[in-house]
BALOLO-808501 format. One record per residue (C-alpha): y, x, z; residue in one letter. Coordinates in steps of 0.001 Angstrom, whole numbers, plus 500000, padded with zeros to 6 digits. Example, Ala and Ser with C-alpha at 12.3 -4.5 7.8 and 13.67 -1.06 7.14 Angstrom:
<lumlos>
495500512300507800a498940513670507140s
</lumlos>
This chain:
<lumlos>
076829924389219655x079918923940217483x082710921940219083x083254919401216292x086654918084217543x088023921626217881x086708922620214459x088200919444212978x091608920112214561x091660923717213386x090594922731209871x093254920016209639x096000922286210983x095272925082208535x094833922621205666x098179920974206408x099927924340206362x098456925043202930x099466921556201756x103051922249202830x102959925526200953x101706923799197773x104326921066198145x107277923445198385x109605923219195382x110645926840195940x107106928226195556x106543929928192178x104189928094189830x101714930955189671x101179930854193467x099235927583193201x095958929418192566x096415931358195798x096761928106197725x093742926542195993x091617929599196754x092756929503200382x091778925824200614x088323926704199261x088019929615201725x089009927295204597x086251924863203560x083821927822203360x084604928789206968x083930925261208210x080705925016206204x079473928378207510x080068927299211102x078266923984210593x075418925660208681x074828928141211459x074944925354214033x072412923233212090x069701925869212548x068273925672209042x065392927901207987x066796931232206813x064962930810203509x067376928024202482x070748928478200777x073988926496200787x075548926719197339x079014925576196219x078885923860192814x081279922165190397x084988922694190956x084382923951194501x081977926474193002x084870928024191065x086349929057194398x089347926727194133x089780923391195884x092418920801195060x093823918914198074x091764915725197790x088889916912195620x085281916676196755x083578919639198377x080428919675196210x077466921573197673x073792922047196898x071158922616199578x068859924930197665x065221925026198767x062627927589197738x059826926309195452x057283926014198283x059643924508200821x060438921062199468x058536919037202034x059151921152205141x062869920447205662x063606917813208259x065661915039206525x067264914173209875x068639917701210151x070119917475206660x071689914095207472x073160915508210675x074645918470208781x076238916196206141x077548913885208873x079182916771210727x080850917864207478x082491914441207206x083398914511210912x085274917771210421x087206916355207483x085295917772204521x084948915210201706x081439916337200966x079374915671197842x075833916904198361x072439917226196699x069161918698197953x066835920329195422x064248923035195090x064847925859192678x062395924317190179x064030920900190482x067420922424189728x066100924002186551x064355920778185500x067459918626186099x069686921110184289x067363921032181264x067727917224181080x071416916746181887x074272918905180604x076504917633183440x074110919094186017x073884922258183938x077673922575183968x077921921978187714x075307924655188442x076988927088186051x079981927119188432x077866927888191511x078433930489194236x076684931194197530x078380929882200686x075666930539203286x071938931163203560x069382933223201670x071015935621199190x067700936440197506x066937932782196848x070377932297195319x070033935449193194x066643934230191927x068144930848191117x071111932370189196x068850934669187200x066436931867186272x069222929401185536x071206931731183249x068022932760181433x067192929102180747x070579928226179194x070669927993175417x074296929019174657x074386927317171255x072963924016172544x075286924137175552x078287924782173314x077345921849171046x076851919527174026x080136920458175734x082233920204172567x080661916842171746x081355915721175307x084954916896174891x085371914879171683x084165911719173424x086482912383176367x089409912830173983x088547909530172268x088658907809175649x092258909014175995x093278908041172432x092940911652171187x096437912486172370x097968914529175182x101088912356174865x100108909122176596x102918907981178892x100588908048181910x098318911005181093x095416912254183170x096340915870183878x092675916754184353x090808914770181677x093323913978178899x093494916176175784x095427919279176764x094495918847180431x092753921215182809x089311920111181635x090005921514178159x090574924941179686x087462924629181846x085366923874178746x086390927232177276x085282929121180380x082051927118180682x080856927926177175x082035931514177597x080028931902180810x076939930305179273x077125932693176320x077751935763178479x081214936369177023x082934936477180413x083783934409183488x087565934932183498x090384934760180985x090831938521180923x087142938866179976x087781936840176826x090532939250175832x088271942251176495x085569940711174304x087971940064171436x087871936278171723x091520935968172765x094617938100172414x096567939340175414x099406936975174453x097049933991174308x095612934822177724x099144935088179093x099971931641177649x096753930138179020x097382931450182521x100963930200182512x100063926684181358x096960926485183535x099094927326186577x101596924588185713x098904921936185155x097158922976188380x100402922733190326x101141919295188894x097646918121189817x097864919538193342x101248917937193988x100032914693192455x097210914633195040x099638915346197852x102186912769196677x099541910043196382x097719911117199598x094434910725197707x092609912133194715x094788910942191839x094820912773188516x096876910289186509x100601910803186225x101290907090186601x104876905818186439x104914905036190171x104310908696191039x106154910571188295x109569910546189985x108147911607193371x106168914454191787x109242915459189791x111191915761193054x108662918315194353x109630920487191360x113291920136192194x114003917809189271x116872915487190018x119248913699187757x121651910879187414x118639908559187540x114970908565188450x114236908223184747x115885911565183955x113907913344186694x110573911995185488x111501912743181862x112152916388182773x108762916693184484x106873914910181713x108545916951178975x107337920083180725x103847918598181114x103612917590177430x104653921002176167x102029922611178412x099377920134177234x100306920802173630x099941924566174124x096564924045175837x095398921897172896x096308924645170428x094743927424172488x091630925345173153x091123924979169398x091610928680168718x089287929936171450x086509927398170881x086494928193167166x086301931900168006x083397931312170390x081617929126167815x081943931874165233x080620934467167675x077647932224168516x076898931544164841x077766934742162973x077738934566159165x076597930968159217x078502930074156059x079923932308153364x083652931866152662x084674930310149339x087904931472147740x090504928702147295x093207930994145914x094544934489146551x095826933516150005x093177931180151408x089447930718151800x087294927750152835x084757928721155477x082536926265157303x084746923335156445x087859925163157703x090788926767155893x091047930476156603x093898932818155734x093000935833153634x094987938092155969x096302937637159493x099875938550158500x099978936144155530x102637933867157008x104817936777158048x104699938215154522x104899934886152707x106366932008154770x105870929647151802x102146929768152601x102748927904155889x103288924480154307x100828925329151540x098155925454154273x098517921739154941x098662920854151259x095364922683150729x093981920924153814x094580917633151992x093431918735148541x090291920730149354x087222918483149505x085083918975152597x087759920720154667x088313919166158099x090441921691159959x091913925163160254x089969928210161357x090775930124164532x092234932906162424x094570930475160651x095599928732163868x096325932082165467x098347933210162439x100423930007162615x100888930449166363x102209933980165808x104486932959162918x106596930455164821x109705932635164711x109493932725160873x110119928957160712x113890929242161111x116896927664159363x116226929737156236x112666928363156174x113940924802156605x116490925134153793x114112926771151311x113753924656148129x110176925833147583x109287924485151022x111092921220150209x108919920818147118x105732921598149040x106617919125151784x107129916388149194x103810917242147565x102150916737150978x103719913267151148x102645912466147579x098988913462148016x096621910465147728x094497911528150715x094724913274154068x098308912243154942x097625911217158542x095441914196159387x097821916667157734x100842915455159718x098901915355162981x097772918906162339x101334919944161498x102481918498164814x099641920071166805x100486923479165377x104252922944165963x104963923317162234x106315919778161810x108909920182164567x110017923556163230x110355922291159659x112033918987160641x114379920116163392x115192916519164361x111484915865164932x111236918760167383x113738917072169687x111465914040170213x108223915965170888x107195914899174390x110090912392174594x109098909515176873x109836905842176187x110587903752179256x109697900208178320x106930897703178847x105040898190175619x105190901796174347x102264903823175671x102971906962173620x105715909544173502x108127909181170585x106491911848168412x103032910410168987x104276906881168296x105794908034165005x102502909601163936x100657906431164946x103017904376162765x102463906806159887x098710906392160395x099013902607160381x101036902563157163x098533904892155552x095621902645156543x097128899741154601x096437901793151460x092844902754152372x090087900397151296x087881901194154287x090542899692156570x091243896542154551x089323894457157121x091863895281159857x094963893613158381x093886892075155053x097290890631154144x098984894024154594x096265895647152488x096835893012149808x100549893798149693x099887897537149765x097567897112146778x100580896182144660x102965898818146090x103743901704143764x105164904455145999x103398904755149371x105328907943150180x108529905897150615x106919904118153555x105589907425154931x109087908924155027x110481905775156657x107708905900159278x108533909554160045x112222908835160605x112315905301162036x112453906436165702x113406910069165211x116820909674166890x115532908216170169x116801909838173338x120079911062171826x122208908173173036x123687905582170742x121839903363168271x118758905293167212x118466903194164026x121919904263162828x121430907893163850x117989907940162229x119440906507158998x121929909379158963x119103911895159492x116936910444156726x119906910306154338x120308914055154841x116551914556154362x116545912593151099x119518914536149753x117948917864150740x114572916951149196x116136915560145984x114681912071146395x115924909693143645x118876907561144662x117156904160144523x114215905382146600x116582907051149084x118515903789149499x115280901917150314x114188904560152826x117564904522154559x117461900693154664x114006900751156284x115071903217158995x118320901433159816x116754897923159766x113259898630161111x113770896455164227x115310893456162492x112239891657161181x110412891580164519x113596890407166268x114099887543163816x110418886552163868x110111886520167660x113551885382168780x114897882996166146x113887879562164852x111934880161161640x112140876470160762x115922876773160441x116833877323156745x119977879198157784x117905881762159703x115711882361156666x118710882467154322x120515884963156565x117469887230156749x116891886954152989x120500887987152378x120021890968154698x116889892284152927x118237891476149464x115083891460147336x111303891180147346x110728894951147224x112820895600150324x111194892644152099x107637893836151420x108436897387152514x110110896167155717x107191893841156497x104617896643156147x106693899057158262x107254896381160934x103532895635161289x102737899352161437x105504899903164029x104323897140166368x100715898327166075x101861901847166929x103363900956170301x100146900149172152x096644898894171315x097405895839173468x100795894806172081x099644893322168770x098232889809168748x097522887042166244x100598885074167329x102973887912166426x101087888384163185x101516884730162243x105241884747163052x105843887805160879x103703886512158018x105459883125158150x108840884879158041x107672886990155089x106456883984153104x109528881873153867x111899884716152959x110003885413149754x110462881789148684x114169881998149571x114470885102147385x112830883226144511x109839885553144520x106192884802143965x103530885424146613x101266888243145446x098100886462146513x096033888434147233x098045891329145836x099149892511142427x096270894919141886x093647892457143110x095074889653140994x095023891876137925x091370892722138498x090482889063138930x092241888101135710x090512890876133771x087143889872135228x087712886240134181x088507887385130629x085214889287130510x083319886274131906x084816884042129221x083264886301126588x079839885433128057x080509881680127896x080331881184131635x080873877548132788x084431876661133856x085204877840137406x081615879092137824x083068882108139577x084538880134142469x081314879753144465x080946883515144794x084596884567144932x085411882215147806x082964884182149987x084517887583149184x087551889122150886x090200891497149591x088132894551150507x085514893599147916x088049893165145111x089808896423146008x086557898402145922x085146897075142628x086676897255139173x086927894260136866x083719895001134958x081694895179138169x083253891960139473x082426890205136195x078845891531136197x078262890474139816x079740887038139119x077623886486136009x074404887524137780x074919885958141203x077171882887141009x074373880397140545x072466881878143491x075232881416146078x074041878895148702x076146875740149135x078972875857151670x078256874715155237x074525875322154743x073128877714157380x071932881062156055x068174881126155484x067092884604156617x063924884232154497x065736883419151257x064461885662148439x066499888734147613x068319888843144282x068203892265142621x069775892996139261x070098896342137464x071786897622134328x072426900918132610x075302902569134383x078641901910132645x079777905386133784x077463908302133044x073692908329133252x071521906309135627x071369902721136765x073750900418138548x071907898101140920x073270895068142791x071487893431145740x072393889949147016x070434888780150053x070900887413153586x072299890243155679x070166891938158332x070728895040160508x068234897270158687x068963896051155132x070786899213154062x067930901346155403x065350899263153509x067246899596150236x067676903341150716x064005903606151689x062918901979148430x065057904330146334x063758907302148317x060117906318147776x060769905586144088x062326909071143598x065859907840142945x068921909654144253x071856907491145345x075131908799143927x077309905960145163x076928902904147396x079364900065147923x078178897872150766x079880894548151377x079175891608153684x080352888234152349x081788885532154595x078676883377154059x076432885932155775x075079887464152569x075109891154151742x076408892196148337x075551895850147873x075994897935144722x074299901283144106x074614903956141447x071248905769141203x069715908515139088x066270910067138863x064707913221137453x061558911152136804x061603910274133065x065428910036133009x065397909367129258x063792905949129903x066327904305132233x066239901094130201x062500900846130868x063084901342134603x065387898314135005x062550895790135347x060653898086137725x063660898443140034x064482894722140010x060910893710140843x060050896546143218x063215896441145313x063142892628145636x059504892787146756x060325895502149316x063121893423150817x061127890166150857x058084891739152513x060208893339155257x057507895740156397x058067898796158593x060507901395157332x058634904227155572x059058907854156606x061641909807154591x060302911926151754x060570915680152103x062267916567148858x063039920142147922x066579921391148221x068253923332145453x068474927101145455x072240926821145831x071901924724148986x069354927198150397x071697930095149683x074911928387150790x074001925749153361x076753923425154570x076801922881158308x076223919152158965x079151917365160573x079374913924162109x082505912066163221x082334908673164956x085718907074165662x086654903546166754x089234901321165127x092167900000167173x090070897462169081x086817899484169145x085051896543167471x084282898541164339x083645902267164090x084167904690161219x081274907102160783x081985910123158600x079252912571157679x079294915802155708x076209917800154738x074316919553151958x072844917047149542x069088916561149286x066610913855148347x066318911144151009x069435912218152917x071152908828152822x067905907111153818x067556909431156833x071058908411157939x070314904733157328x067160904936159489x069212906191162440x071678903317162033x068816900817161821x067079902301164864x070171901608166937x070632898100165476x074013898984164005x075525896588161508x076832898211158345x080024896519157155x080966898945154428x079741902251153003x081470904774150806x079028907362149488x080456910382147692x078308913132146202x080302916233145229x077899918634143598x075764919996146427x077853918341149146x077906914758150376x080922913204152091x079997909689153243x081926907091155229x080419904027156926x082113901154158723x079670900071161431x079520897867164503x077067897119167286x076808896943171092x075238900416171346x078537901947170223x080293900813173407x078612903388175680x079469907082175575x075867908122176197x074540906063173286x077386907283171071x076357910845171874x072700910002171214x073563908468167816x075634911518166831x072830913854167923x070201911925165953x072440911895162878x072951915651163080x069197916122163378x068658913852160368x071245915740158310x069788919121159238x066128918156158730x
</lumlos>
C-alpha cells in the first residue's frame, strides 16, 4: 500500500523546489523548459505509484493528454489523463476503483482532469470533436499496457485527416483571435490564448504532427517548413512566453494566464525589473512581452502558410501582377526571395499592390519570410528615399484597403522601420482608466475608425460621421492625423506638441501641400481639445462656444477635428463610447458651426446633391409636390450613399404611393411590390423589391432568380425604418438576352408571386461552371467579423463565380435565421467578392459561428 501522506509530502517538497527554481530572477530564460519537464516527470512518478497501488488490470493504460501529454507541466495547470480501456473491457472495470484512484491523485496534490474511454470510444469522440482530437494528439503513455497504447496511437494517427484538421484548427484560431480583439497588444493580454501567445505556437506543432511533418521545431526545419533562423526565433520567444506564464502562475498562486494590472509589477520583479516606479517596471516587462508576441504572430503566419501550401500543393496557379510580384491563392508572392535585398523600393510596393489587387487578402509565406529577412535594409537611407515617400503617399491615397495595409505593415515591422517615430511606441503601454490597447494598436484602431466613416457598409454605426465624411474631399488628411495624433506618447512632455513637430517633419519630407500640412498639424496638436470642451465645459455658455470656434477657425477644421475626435474616443476601448458623449460632441459641433456662420451639411454634401438631382428628375415626370417625403423619411443615409440619383428617383416614382402610413404596424402579409426596367448601365435588368422584411427574404429573391436562370451581378439590400425591405438587383441571363424588354413583365409578376406565396425555398440549380473556372479554380474564403458592439457582423466571401452561388449563400443565412441588413455583391469576371452586413442571435456563440462558416464554405465549393 502507498503511504498517501508520505507521497504527498514528498511531491510537495520536490514541487516547491522546482517552483523556487522557476521563480529565480537569475535563472536563464531558456531553463524554463527544463523546470516544466521536471514538474511533469514529478507528476509521472506520483501517478505511477498510485497506478501500481490501485491494482488495475494490466491490459489498461494510463495516458497523459493535452498539455501534460506534451511532457511539460505549468505550476498550476491541470494534470490531464485518460484511462484507456481495450475494446472488450469497457464494462469490466470497477468504477469504485477508478474513483479511488482519482481521489488519491487529489489527496497527493495532483490537480487531476480525467476521462475513461475505450479505444473505440476515443476514436469516435475524436472524429466528432476537434478539441478531443487535439488533446489525444498530444498523448504519451504514463503507465499500463504499452501494446494497447501503441494500437491506439496507430489507429488514431491513421484516422486523422490532416487537411480537415488544419482547416478546423486555423478556423478555431481565428475565432480565438476575434475573442481577444485580433491583437496581441491588449493592456491585459492572455499570454496563452491571445494572438501571439503560446497557443499560436502550439497550433503550428499540432497541425505539423497531424500531417506527419514533425513533432518538434527542429523537425520543421529539417522538412523545409522553417529556416534555422526562424526556429531559433521561435524557441527564444516560446521560452520567454513560457517563463512569463510560469511566473504568473506562481505570483498569483493559482492558474492565471492573464497579465492583469494587479500582477504585472510583481511578475516584473521576478525578472529583475525595477525602476523609479512600479509603472516603469511593468512597462519594461510588457514591452518585452509585446515584442515576443509580435514575433510569434509573424512566425505563426509564415509557418502556417508553408504548411497549408505543403498540404495543398499546386492548388492555384500564380498570376503575374508585374515583374516582381505574383498573386497566388489570394496572396501576394515575391518573384524571388532576394527581391527586397536587391530592390528595397519593392518593400512598400508590396502593400500598395495589396490594396490595389482585387481578391488579395494577405501575403504569402515566401513574401513574409522575405520581409522578415530584409529588416536591416530598412535603414535611414530607406526612410529618406523620395521614391519610398511617393509610394507611401500612394498607399494613403488609395480608395480601399487602408486599414488592412497599415495593420499588415505593422505586423511585418515595416511601418515602424519606415516611420522611426512609430517604432518607439510599438508595445508602449497606456496607464489610464480607459485605454485598453498599446499606443501603436490604439493608433491603428483610430485609423480604422476614420476609414470606416468613408465606407458605406459602416454608415449604420455612426450615421452623422458618415454624413460629414460623404462631403469630405481628402480622406488621407485624416489618415495622416490619425497616424500621428498619439505618436509622441511615452517621451515625456506634451505628446500633442511633440507629435505636431513630428508630423510637420513628415509633411515636409513627403511634399504635402502647405494648406493640407497646416490642417494635419492642427489636428495632431489639438486632437484632445474638442472632447475636453464637450465633456468639461458648459455648452450653453455662448463664450465657451465662441472661444472654441475661434480656436478651430473655420468649418473645414471643425469637421476634421470632430471626425478625428469621434474616431479617437472609439479607439480607446469598446466600452468607452456612449450615446451621452456622442450627443455632447454633436451638440458642440452644431453650435460651433452656427457660430462660424456655416451651414449644417444635412445629411452631408454628397447626399444632399444626390437628393437634389433626384428631385429634378422626379419633376420631369410630373410627380405630385412632396410625393417623395413618404418614402424618403423611412430611409437613412446609408441608402442615399449607396444609390445614385437616377436610382433614387426611379425608386421614389415607383414606390412612394405604396409606403404604408406612419404609425401603422407593418402587415407581414402585405403584397410585395416588384418593379423592373432595362438596366441604365450595360445589358440586363434592374429590379427593385419593396416588401415587409423577413429573415429569408433575400434567399427567396435569389431563389427566384436562380430558378428563372438569371445571374445576379449586383445587389443592394436595404432595410427601411418602417420595417420594409428595399432591395435592388442588377441581373442578366443567357436565356434570350436580346428580349430583356419582354422579360420585364415576367420578372415583375413571377417574383411578386414567389414572395407572396412564401413556399419552401427551392434547391439551388446545378449550373455549369466556365472552362476558365475549372482550369483556374479560386479557393473559397469566408470571413465573419463583428462590429464594435458585436450587434452586427460583416460577412465577406470570395469564390469562383457560378450560377446559383449567391442563392446558395443566402440559403445558409436563412437557415440560421440571420437578418440581412445590407449586401454588396461584386462580380469581377470569374471571381465574386461579396460583403453582407448581418445580425442574429446565432452569431453570438463561437460554435454556431464556426458552423455557419463551415456551411458557407461548403456552399461556395459545391
